[in-house]
Steps between C-alpha positions, in 0.01 A plus 500: 500500500445196715413500866451872531335652802420868498647702784278738692728778620309580816507138617836374375752779533642570847523855626835677504725382779768748598837328515740763632778273376703723271851599600516756219465868579164652400687726258638197315157343466351831389766532231414158362130582513567826315672307222199270479261793472705656222497173304123476533444853378733452204318180398165678524631799301435727795713808577747467788402628842657809648786409733308588817198301383721204412662501843165496677359229274817289529488515879138383502566222250806377691304485827206317343711247310707431809188461713364251246819295545622525141882499466640784284656245263149395396346845458566509125363149456185586693465817293502291182262246650262775610516651152393171343252399769232763460191554286569596140312829541765621748805392297553849362550647846807484722516217750406615850656418835186312606517285188864411569422399857196308381716310251755427774235342722379280216860406421549383858187288473611349171208635301499542122344783301259390228508734201178349365303535824690807625515355849742326735471124528632219710666246272665165543878516499654357185760253624813420297619149583869445559527199268621270776151427632183349358261792461611646832538180700791275591390136503688232690424163655459451872540166676237399756443192714149357470371160606853375546601599151720779374310697239568810296268786420548812286533829690464844340667805653452848365809628319678809626441669164129530587562602862755762396282669237182485706668640811693779326180622338301503824390813684697394809829463313461822301399702806799375701736562208370856459543577870851355498597704196370824647691438822826367352493673159562173317270232356446202728691192386293212627666167568345162438444472878309830493271379225436160658440653845241746369328231297477264798398773743203613287448840667174551311342234722594694814505870416309739281717719277496799735616279791779359284601856410530596867709194584727558201557870571567440869748224420681684219545808720715302742877526491568147378510415132151364437429176318172343404595173664570671834173695481302185430665321792424794728136520393463124529605523866269799546203311356568201727508720810181676389319166477602392853 
């Protein structure tokens, strides 16, 4: 693997940030969590829990997964990821709630699990070029006036195919999308303007992840239909006022 950087959990992974975004009743979330628990126990060849035990466990799991900001649609995916992303000596045991939440946090950060090293790593994003650019760049000629002459010079602009993939795989995009989905019970369908706005805004230069989380949750909780572009514009104004 090229360009791998090991992730130290205590330094890289943000603490749980309670969202309070879900519009689903606790009973609905608990039912989904109960189904997840039953799947895990079946895969680990463990006997099913008694109904009362399952209800208690499901309630706890639903609360913890919701507090971690993981949309119910992704619970199964995070269960599978957590099952793969753990030391080989623990593979025979059922996946735990902590392992699922741990996998979710790494997913948000774009980390990859290394089977060989049995550790999470930061990796470079593998970009797929659109075919209309030259290795991710659009090249055109620009006319300039210099010394009384009209000259041309080549100008390279980054293609949207790179911006789109890089932005959609960022922590900031994934965290906003998760919060939106929990609140509106549907995946966020980002527009081109959303992607470009987030890329140009570069929230990582202004906010740590926990600050971004707070801004996202506060914004998504409002009555209006949230968009990434509108959030970036709002935070851009906020950052300008803060610098005055």
